[in-house]
N, C-alpha and C positions, 0 to 999 in steps of 0.2 A: 186493867189497862193492857193494850196490846204490846207485844214486844216488836222490836224491828223485824224479826223473822216472820212473825205473823202477817205484819203489813206487807212485807216483800211477797210472801206467798199469796196473799189476796190479789195484789197487783199482777202477779204472774197468771193467776187463774183468770182475772178479768181480761187481760190482754189476749190469752190464748182463746177465750170464748169468742171475742170480737175479731179475731183473725181467722178463726175456723171457717172453712168453705163447706157448703153443702151443695148437693146435686138437685137441681130443679128442671122441671120441663116447661117450655113455653111453646106457644103456637105461632109459628112463622106465617103471618097472614099473607104476605106479598113480598116480593122483591123485584126491582126493575132498575134500569139505568136512568129512567126519567123521574127526576125529583117531584115534579108536579103530579105525576100520575100516582106515584107511591103515596103522596100527601092526600090525594084524593080517596084513596083506599082507607087510609087512616080515619079520615073523617067520616066515611061511610060506616065504619065499624063503631065509631063513637056515637053516631046517630042510632044505630040498630041496638047497641048495648051501652047506654049511657053510664051505667055503674062500673064498667070494666075499664081497666087502665090499659094504655097502649104505649108502646115504645116506638119511636122513629129514629132510625140511626143510619149511618153510612158506613159501609165496609166496601171498600174499592173492589169492583167497579159499581156496586148496586147499593141503592136505598132500600132499606128494610123496615117492615113493620111487623111487630109483634105484639102479643098479648098473653097475659096470665103468668101465674108462678104456681106450678103445681109440684107437690112432693112426690106424688104417684103417677106413673105413665098412664095407668088406667083411667084416672081423673082427666088428664089431658086428652086422651083418646076420645072420652065421651064429648068433651067440649069441642073437639075437632070435628067430630061427626056432626055436631048440631050446626057447625059453621060451614061445612061444605056446600050447602045451598047457596049461600051468598058469596062464599070465597073458596071456590072449587080448587085452587092451587095451594091451599094451606097445608102445612105439615107441622110435625112435632120436632123441636130442637131440644137438645140437652145442653145445660149450661151450668157452670160453677159460680156461685156467688158467695159473698161474705155472709155469715150467719146474721150479722148485725143488720145488713140491709134487707133481709127477708122479713 
């Protein structure tokens, strides 16, 4: 049977794991002050790449559309290069996220 110390250590380990942040790379497809135009870019991406997840969000003063979660910058670079034909303004961004959400 577990002692209180063992249970306490387990919960500390579990909480640390879920609060841990990791660095990922995403591809910023587009940013613009016009919400409708940014939304149109999101829909275009989803039509071209139906299996990929996109994120649409607002950071004053821009609406932004991003895609992907890459652990290696080189993987993000390859994806970005393939997107340049349809999304010439795309670029790579670095972000910290919780390990749990990855």
